[in-house]
PyMOL commands that place a pseudoatom at each C-alpha (Angstrom):
pseudoatom trace, name=CA, resn=UNK, resi=1, chain=A, elem=C, hetatm=0, pos=[-8.750, 192.450, 50.720]
pseudoatom trace, name=CA, resn=UNK, resi=2, chain=A, elem=C, hetatm=0, pos=[-8.737, 190.188, 53.703]
pseudoatom trace, name=CA, resn=UNK, resi=3, chain=A, elem=C, hetatm=0, pos=[-6.780, 187.443, 51.736]
pseudoatom trace, name=CA, resn=UNK, resi=4, chain=A, elem=C, hetatm=0, pos=[-4.065, 189.955, 50.802]
pseudoatom trace, name=CA, resn=UNK, resi=5, chain=A, elem=C, hetatm=0, pos=[-3.690, 191.052, 54.397]
pseudoatom trace, name=CA, resn=UNK, resi=6, chain=A, elem=C, hetatm=0, pos=[-3.407, 187.443, 55.550]
pseudoatom trace, name=CA, resn=UNK, resi=7, chain=A, elem=C, hetatm=0, pos=[-0.731, 186.645, 52.910]
pseudoatom trace, name=CA, resn=UNK, resi=8, chain=A, elem=C, hetatm=0, pos=[1.261, 189.721, 53.899]
pseudoatom trace, name=CA, resn=UNK, resi=9, chain=A, elem=C, hetatm=0, pos=[1.067, 188.780, 57.540]
pseudoatom trace, name=CA, resn=UNK, resi=10, chain=A, elem=C, hetatm=0, pos=[2.225, 185.220, 56.777]
pseudoatom trace, name=CA, resn=UNK, resi=11, chain=A, elem=C, hetatm=0, pos=[5.181, 186.496, 54.727]
pseudoatom trace, name=CA, resn=UNK, resi=12, chain=A, elem=C, hetatm=0, pos=[6.133, 188.898, 57.474]
pseudoatom trace, name=CA, resn=UNK, resi=13, chain=A, elem=C, hetatm=0, pos=[6.014, 186.150, 60.035]
pseudoatom trace, name=CA, resn=UNK, resi=14, chain=A, elem=C, hetatm=0, pos=[8.196, 183.807, 57.894]
pseudoatom trace, name=CA, resn=UNK, resi=15, chain=A, elem=C, hetatm=0, pos=[10.981, 186.375, 57.224]
pseudoatom trace, name=CA, resn=UNK, resi=16, chain=A, elem=C, hetatm=0, pos=[12.045, 187.020, 60.836]
pseudoatom trace, name=CA, resn=UNK, resi=17, chain=A, elem=C, hetatm=0, pos=[11.909, 183.264, 61.521]
pseudoatom trace, name=CA, resn=UNK, resi=18, chain=A, elem=C, hetatm=0, pos=[14.309, 182.601, 58.582]
pseudoatom trace, name=CA, resn=UNK, resi=19, chain=A, elem=C, hetatm=0, pos=[16.606, 185.425, 59.658]
pseudoatom trace, name=CA, resn=UNK, resi=20, chain=A, elem=C, hetatm=0, pos=[16.623, 184.242, 63.267]
pseudoatom trace, name=CA, resn=UNK, resi=21, chain=A, elem=C, hetatm=0, pos=[17.477, 180.682, 62.075]
pseudoatom trace, name=CA, resn=UNK, resi=22, chain=A, elem=C, hetatm=0, pos=[20.377, 182.052, 59.988]
pseudoatom trace, name=CA, resn=UNK, resi=23, chain=A, elem=C, hetatm=0, pos=[21.707, 184.097, 62.948]
pseudoatom trace, name=CA, resn=UNK, resi=24, chain=A, elem=C, hetatm=0, pos=[21.716, 181.000, 65.167]
pseudoatom trace, name=CA, resn=UNK, resi=25, chain=A, elem=C, hetatm=0, pos=[23.656, 179.080, 62.550]
pseudoatom trace, name=CA, resn=UNK, resi=26, chain=A, elem=C, hetatm=0, pos=[26.202, 181.936, 62.151]
pseudoatom trace, name=CA, resn=UNK, resi=27, chain=A, elem=C, hetatm=0, pos=[26.606, 182.227, 65.989]
pseudoatom trace, name=CA, resn=UNK, resi=28, chain=A, elem=C, hetatm=0, pos=[27.286, 178.501, 66.262]
pseudoatom trace, name=CA, resn=UNK, resi=29, chain=A, elem=C, hetatm=0, pos=[29.831, 178.723, 63.460]
pseudoatom trace, name=CA, resn=UNK, resi=30, chain=A, elem=C, hetatm=0, pos=[31.557, 181.615, 65.181]
pseudoatom trace, name=CA, resn=UNK, resi=31, chain=A, elem=C, hetatm=0, pos=[31.740, 179.766, 68.487]
pseudoatom trace, name=CA, resn=UNK, resi=32, chain=A, elem=C, hetatm=0, pos=[33.453, 176.827, 66.764]
pseudoatom trace, name=CA, resn=UNK, resi=33, chain=A, elem=C, hetatm=0, pos=[35.882, 179.031, 64.873]
pseudoatom trace, name=CA, resn=UNK, resi=34, chain=A, elem=C, hetatm=0, pos=[37.365, 180.653, 67.994]
pseudoatom trace, name=CA, resn=UNK, resi=35, chain=A, elem=C, hetatm=0, pos=[40.764, 179.214, 68.897]
pseudoatom trace, name=CA, resn=UNK, resi=36, chain=A, elem=C, hetatm=0, pos=[42.771, 179.542, 72.070]
pseudoatom trace, name=CA, resn=UNK, resi=37, chain=A, elem=C, hetatm=0, pos=[45.760, 181.979, 71.659]
pseudoatom trace, name=CA, resn=UNK, resi=38, chain=A, elem=C, hetatm=0, pos=[49.172, 180.321, 71.455]
pseudoatom trace, name=CA, resn=UNK, resi=39, chain=A, elem=C, hetatm=0, pos=[50.986, 180.151, 74.774]
pseudoatom trace, name=CA, resn=UNK, resi=40, chain=A, elem=C, hetatm=0, pos=[53.465, 183.053, 75.157]
pseudoatom trace, name=CA, resn=UNK, resi=41, chain=A, elem=C, hetatm=0, pos=[57.141, 182.304, 75.580]
pseudoatom trace, name=CA, resn=UNK, resi=42, chain=A, elem=C, hetatm=0, pos=[59.034, 183.818, 78.412]
pseudoatom trace, name=CA, resn=UNK, resi=43, chain=A, elem=C, hetatm=0, pos=[60.448, 187.187, 77.391]
pseudoatom trace, name=CA, resn=UNK, resi=44, chain=A, elem=C, hetatm=0, pos=[64.194, 187.095, 76.901]
pseudoatom trace, name=CA, resn=UNK, resi=45, chain=A, elem=C, hetatm=0, pos=[66.370, 190.079, 77.542]
pseudoatom trace, name=CA, resn=UNK, resi=46, chain=A, elem=C, hetatm=0, pos=[67.847, 191.402, 74.349]
pseudoatom trace, name=CA, resn=UNK, resi=47, chain=A, elem=C, hetatm=0, pos=[71.622, 191.504, 74.176]
pseudoatom trace, name=CA, resn=UNK, resi=48, chain=A, elem=C, hetatm=0, pos=[73.025, 194.601, 72.467]
pseudoatom trace, name=CA, resn=UNK, resi=49, chain=A, elem=C, hetatm=0, pos=[74.758, 193.923, 69.262]
pseudoatom trace, name=CA, resn=UNK, resi=50, chain=A, elem=C, hetatm=0, pos=[78.515, 193.892, 69.764]
pseudoatom trace, name=CA, resn=UNK, resi=51, chain=A, elem=C, hetatm=0, pos=[79.027, 195.788, 66.489]
pseudoatom trace, name=CA, resn=UNK, resi=52, chain=A, elem=C, hetatm=0, pos=[77.332, 198.856, 67.922]
pseudoatom trace, name=CA, resn=UNK, resi=53, chain=A, elem=C, hetatm=0, pos=[79.617, 198.809, 70.997]
pseudoatom trace, name=CA, resn=UNK, resi=54, chain=A, elem=C, hetatm=0, pos=[82.899, 198.458, 69.078]
pseudoatom trace, name=CA, resn=UNK, resi=55, chain=A, elem=C, hetatm=0, pos=[85.027, 201.593, 69.558]
pseudoatom trace, name=CA, resn=UNK, resi=56, chain=A, elem=C, hetatm=0, pos=[85.858, 203.306, 66.268]
pseudoatom trace, name=CA, resn=UNK, resi=57, chain=A, elem=C, hetatm=0, pos=[88.542, 205.884, 65.683]
pseudoatom trace, name=CA, resn=UNK, resi=58, chain=A, elem=C, hetatm=0, pos=[87.195, 209.166, 64.154]
pseudoatom trace, name=CA, resn=UNK, resi=59, chain=A, elem=C, hetatm=0, pos=[89.016, 210.733, 61.265]
pseudoatom trace, name=CA, resn=UNK, resi=60, chain=A, elem=C, hetatm=0, pos=[90.889, 214.047, 61.727]
pseudoatom trace, name=CA, resn=UNK, resi=61, chain=A, elem=C, hetatm=0, pos=[87.900, 215.984, 60.359]
pseudoatom trace, name=CA, resn=UNK, resi=62, chain=A, elem=C, hetatm=0, pos=[85.392, 214.306, 62.651]
pseudoatom trace, name=CA, resn=UNK, resi=63, chain=A, elem=C, hetatm=0, pos=[87.629, 214.483, 65.676]
pseudoatom trace, name=CA, resn=UNK, resi=64, chain=A, elem=C, hetatm=0, pos=[87.249, 218.317, 65.579]
pseudoatom trace, name=CA, resn=UNK, resi=65, chain=A, elem=C, hetatm=0, pos=[83.558, 217.785, 66.425]
pseudoatom trace, name=CA, resn=UNK, resi=66, chain=A, elem=C, hetatm=0, pos=[83.440, 214.654, 68.632]
pseudoatom trace, name=CA, resn=UNK, resi=67, chain=A, elem=C, hetatm=0, pos=[87.057, 214.492, 69.996]
pseudoatom trace, name=CA, resn=UNK, resi=68, chain=A, elem=C, hetatm=0, pos=[89.979, 212.258, 69.128]
pseudoatom trace, name=CA, resn=UNK, resi=69, chain=A, elem=C, hetatm=0, pos=[89.143, 209.438, 71.557]
pseudoatom trace, name=CA, resn=UNK, resi=70, chain=A, elem=C, hetatm=0, pos=[87.812, 206.156, 70.087]
pseudoatom trace, name=CA, resn=UNK, resi=71, chain=A, elem=C, hetatm=0, pos=[84.043, 205.879, 70.592]
pseudoatom trace, name=CA, resn=UNK, resi=72, chain=A, elem=C, hetatm=0, pos=[81.270, 203.470, 69.580]
pseudoatom trace, name=CA, resn=UNK, resi=73, chain=A, elem=C, hetatm=0, pos=[79.173, 204.518, 66.598]
pseudoatom trace, name=CA, resn=UNK, resi=74, chain=A, elem=C, hetatm=0, pos=[76.191, 205.362, 68.773]
pseudoatom trace, name=CA, resn=UNK, resi=75, chain=A, elem=C, hetatm=0, pos=[78.228, 207.772, 70.855]
pseudoatom trace, name=CA, resn=UNK, resi=76, chain=A, elem=C, hetatm=0, pos=[79.687, 209.452, 67.785]
pseudoatom trace, name=CA, resn=UNK, resi=77, chain=A, elem=C, hetatm=0, pos=[76.154, 210.165, 66.491]
pseudoatom trace, name=CA, resn=UNK, resi=78, chain=A, elem=C, hetatm=0, pos=[75.133, 211.457, 69.938]
pseudoatom trace, name=CA, resn=UNK, resi=79, chain=A, elem=C, hetatm=0, pos=[78.087, 213.838, 70.078]
pseudoatom trace, name=CA, resn=UNK, resi=80, chain=A, elem=C, hetatm=0, pos=[77.366, 215.143, 66.599]
pseudoatom trace, name=CA, resn=UNK, resi=81, chain=A, elem=C, hetatm=0, pos=[73.735, 215.800, 67.636]
pseudoatom trace, name=CA, resn=UNK, resi=82, chain=A, elem=C, hetatm=0, pos=[74.984, 217.605, 70.777]
pseudoatom trace, name=CA, resn=UNK, resi=83, chain=A, elem=C, hetatm=0, pos=[77.199, 219.787, 68.572]
pseudoatom trace, name=CA, resn=UNK, resi=84, chain=A, elem=C, hetatm=0, pos=[74.294, 220.452, 66.128]
pseudoatom trace, name=CA, resn=UNK, resi=85, chain=A, elem=C, hetatm=0, pos=[71.940, 221.435, 68.972]
pseudoatom trace, name=CA, resn=UNK, resi=86, chain=A, elem=C, hetatm=0, pos=[74.536, 223.514, 70.826]
pseudoatom trace, name=CA, resn=UNK, resi=87, chain=A, elem=C, hetatm=0, pos=[75.275, 225.600, 67.706]
pseudoatom trace, name=CA, resn=UNK, resi=88, chain=A, elem=C, hetatm=0, pos=[71.667, 225.715, 66.373]
pseudoatom trace, name=CA, resn=UNK, resi=89, chain=A, elem=C, hetatm=0, pos=[72.438, 224.031, 63.109]
pseudoatom trace, name=CA, resn=UNK, resi=90, chain=A, elem=C, hetatm=0, pos=[69.086, 222.314, 62.676]
pseudoatom trace, name=CA, resn=UNK, resi=91, chain=A, elem=C, hetatm=0, pos=[67.127, 224.091, 59.902]
pseudoatom trace, name=CA, resn=UNK, resi=92, chain=A, elem=C, hetatm=0, pos=[64.369, 226.233, 61.461]
pseudoatom trace, name=CA, resn=UNK, resi=93, chain=A, elem=C, hetatm=0, pos=[61.690, 225.490, 58.736]
pseudoatom trace, name=CA, resn=UNK, resi=94, chain=A, elem=C, hetatm=0, pos=[62.474, 221.861, 57.777]
pseudoatom trace, name=CA, resn=UNK, resi=95, chain=A, elem=C, hetatm=0, pos=[63.738, 220.303, 61.054]
pseudoatom trace, name=CA, resn=UNK, resi=96, chain=A, elem=C, hetatm=0, pos=[64.954, 217.215, 59.231]
pseudoatom trace, name=CA, resn=UNK, resi=97, chain=A, elem=C, hetatm=0, pos=[67.751, 219.115, 57.589]
pseudoatom trace, name=CA, resn=UNK, resi=98, chain=A, elem=C, hetatm=0, pos=[71.094, 219.974, 59.245]
pseudoatom trace, name=CA, resn=UNK, resi=99, chain=A, elem=C, hetatm=0, pos=[72.900, 223.073, 58.135]
pseudoatom trace, name=CA, resn=UNK, resi=100, chain=A, elem=C, hetatm=0, pos=[76.662, 222.713, 57.905]
pseudoatom trace, name=CA, resn=UNK, resi=101, chain=A, elem=C, hetatm=0, pos=[79.136, 225.092, 59.568]
pseudoatom trace, name=CA, resn=UNK, resi=102, chain=A, elem=C, hetatm=0, pos=[82.907, 225.302, 58.990]
pseudoatom trace, name=CA, resn=UNK, resi=103, chain=A, elem=C, hetatm=0, pos=[83.547, 222.117, 60.983]
pseudoatom trace, name=CA, resn=UNK, resi=104, chain=A, elem=C, hetatm=0, pos=[80.764, 220.071, 59.555]
pseudoatom trace, name=CA, resn=UNK, resi=105, chain=A, elem=C, hetatm=0, pos=[81.013, 221.004, 55.894]
pseudoatom trace, name=CA, resn=UNK, resi=106, chain=A, elem=C, hetatm=0, pos=[84.094, 218.808, 55.251]
pseudoatom trace, name=CA, resn=UNK, resi=107, chain=A, elem=C, hetatm=0, pos=[82.357, 215.901, 57.023]
pseudoatom trace, name=CA, resn=UNK, resi=108, chain=A, elem=C, hetatm=0, pos=[79.233, 216.436, 54.914]
pseudoatom trace, name=CA, resn=UNK, resi=109, chain=A, elem=C, hetatm=0, pos=[81.318, 216.158, 51.694]
pseudoatom trace, name=CA, resn=UNK, resi=110, chain=A, elem=C, hetatm=0, pos=[81.121, 219.897, 51.054]
pseudoatom trace, name=CA, resn=UNK, resi=111, chain=A, elem=C, hetatm=0, pos=[77.283, 220.013, 51.153]
pseudoatom trace, name=CA, resn=UNK, resi=112, chain=A, elem=C, hetatm=0, pos=[75.558, 222.981, 52.889]
pseudoatom trace, name=CA, resn=UNK, resi=113, chain=A, elem=C, hetatm=0, pos=[72.676, 220.778, 54.160]
pseudoatom trace, name=CA, resn=UNK, resi=114, chain=A, elem=C, hetatm=0, pos=[72.316, 217.138, 54.973]
pseudoatom trace, name=CA, resn=UNK, resi=115, chain=A, elem=C, hetatm=0, pos=[69.203, 215.229, 56.002]
pseudoatom trace, name=CA, resn=UNK, resi=116, chain=A, elem=C, hetatm=0, pos=[69.264, 213.743, 59.485]
pseudoatom trace, name=CA, resn=UNK, resi=117, chain=A, elem=C, hetatm=0, pos=[68.650, 210.374, 57.877]
pseudoatom trace, name=CA, resn=UNK, resi=118, chain=A, elem=C, hetatm=0, pos=[71.896, 210.696, 55.893]
pseudoatom trace, name=CA, resn=UNK, resi=119, chain=A, elem=C, hetatm=0, pos=[73.868, 211.553, 59.052]
pseudoatom trace, name=CA, resn=UNK, resi=120, chain=A, elem=C, hetatm=0, pos=[74.864, 207.939, 59.855]
pseudoatom trace, name=CA, resn=UNK, resi=121, chain=A, elem=C, hetatm=0, pos=[75.914, 207.320, 56.268]
pseudoatom trace, name=CA, resn=UNK, resi=122, chain=A, elem=C, hetatm=0, pos=[78.046, 210.430, 56.180]
pseudoatom trace, name=CA, resn=UNK, resi=123, chain=A, elem=C, hetatm=0, pos=[79.612, 209.605, 59.571]
pseudoatom trace, name=CA, resn=UNK, resi=124, chain=A, elem=C, hetatm=0, pos=[80.484, 206.002, 58.518]
pseudoatom trace, name=CA, resn=UNK, resi=125, chain=A, elem=C, hetatm=0, pos=[82.994, 207.470, 55.950]
pseudoatom trace, name=CA, resn=UNK, resi=126, chain=A, elem=C, hetatm=0, pos=[84.859, 209.198, 58.786]
pseudoatom trace, name=CA, resn=UNK, resi=127, chain=A, elem=C, hetatm=0, pos=[85.306, 206.353, 61.306]
pseudoatom trace, name=CA, resn=UNK, resi=128, chain=A, elem=C, hetatm=0, pos=[87.588, 203.285, 61.181]
for i in range(1, 128): cmd.bond("trace and resi %d" % i, "trace and resi %d" % (i + 1))
show_as sticks, trace
zoom trace
């Protein structure tokens, strides 16, 4: 009995020593693997793309909604959204859909509803 207890005690003593040795090796490897982060470049101010700022002439159908004055594409989209919100044309259940009224239906190619993600695509057909 005493021999079995001694063997068990020796095994138990060896296991933590082996684990501790492995941990030390792993920690040393981790310390070596760490690298310094690359130096950050000075942040440059982004210039707006000139294509977005170019004034585009809306078609006769679109000018009923946004006006006949030439506007950049971004402003055209903003004015359409203002019109949609003013007239409550956003679908109440699925907010991504825009319901067409008499003025928007010809712009939306005769569709009753258009997704807000299709809005820029639909508008691009009506500006020059």
